N, C-alpha and C positions, 0 to 999 in steps of 0.2 A: 574128400572124395565126393560127398553129397553135394557140396557147393559147386563143384566142377560139372557134375551131371545136370544140375539145375541151370547153369549158365549155357551149356550146350543145348539143352531143351529150349530155352528162351531164344537162343540164336537160330535154331531150326524153325521155330514158330515165326520169328521175325523175317527170316529168309523166305518162308512160304507166303507170308503176307505181302512181302515186297514183290514176289513173283506174281501173285494174283493181281496186285494193284497195277503192276507194269503191263500185264496182259489186258487189263480193262482199259488202260490208256491207249495201248497200241492198236487194239482191235476196233475198227470203225463200226459205228452202229449200222444196222441194216437199213437200207433206204426203203422208204414206203413205196409200194407199187404204184405205178402211174395209172391214172384214170384210163379206162378202156376207150379206144378210139372207135366210134360207131362205123366210120368209113372202112377201117381195116377189118372190123367184125363182119361187115357185109361182104367184103372181098373174100374173107375166109370162108364164109358160108357158101359163096359161089364156087370157090375152089373145091371145097369138100364135096359139094353136090355134083359137080362135073366129074370129079375123080371117082366118086362112089357109083355113079351111073354108068361109067365107062363110055362117056360121050365121045364121039369122034372129034378130032381136032378142028375140023371145019365148023361143026356146030358149036363147039366150045368157044371159038373165037367170037361167034355171033352172040352167044350168051354173055361172054365177058363184056362185049361192047354195050349190050343192052343194060346190064347191071351197072356198069360204070357210068353210063349216061344218066340212069335213074338216080343213082347215088349223088352224082354231081348236081342234078336238078333239085334233089331234096336238100342238100347242103346249101345250095344257092337260094333256095326258098327261105331258109332261116337267116342267112346273112348274104343278101343280094350284092355280089361284087362282079359277077360275070353275066354275059348274055346266056339266057336259058337255052338248053339244047332241044328239049321235047315239050316241056310244059310251060306255057305262058303264065306268069304269076297273075292271079286274079283275086286273091284274098284281100279283104280290107286292110288298110295299113296298120290298124290297131290290133289285128288278130295275132 
């Protein structure tokens, strides 16, 4: 009788270990968070500010255009691929 209890106990432990191991294999690891996108952060700041201030839609569209143009020029200043909208690049090339 003692031997049968011991075998059942070992079987239960082995089944639990197998279950844990299969769960570790099936569950994919959590992906690392993506690096924040500064452009999206600025758009978020603009959205939050416009909403919190209760800005009228007419003024909000102007603010959105100004922020979008400024962000575009800032990104283009780092990696010049497009014609600037408002700011003419004037910094030395090595800057």
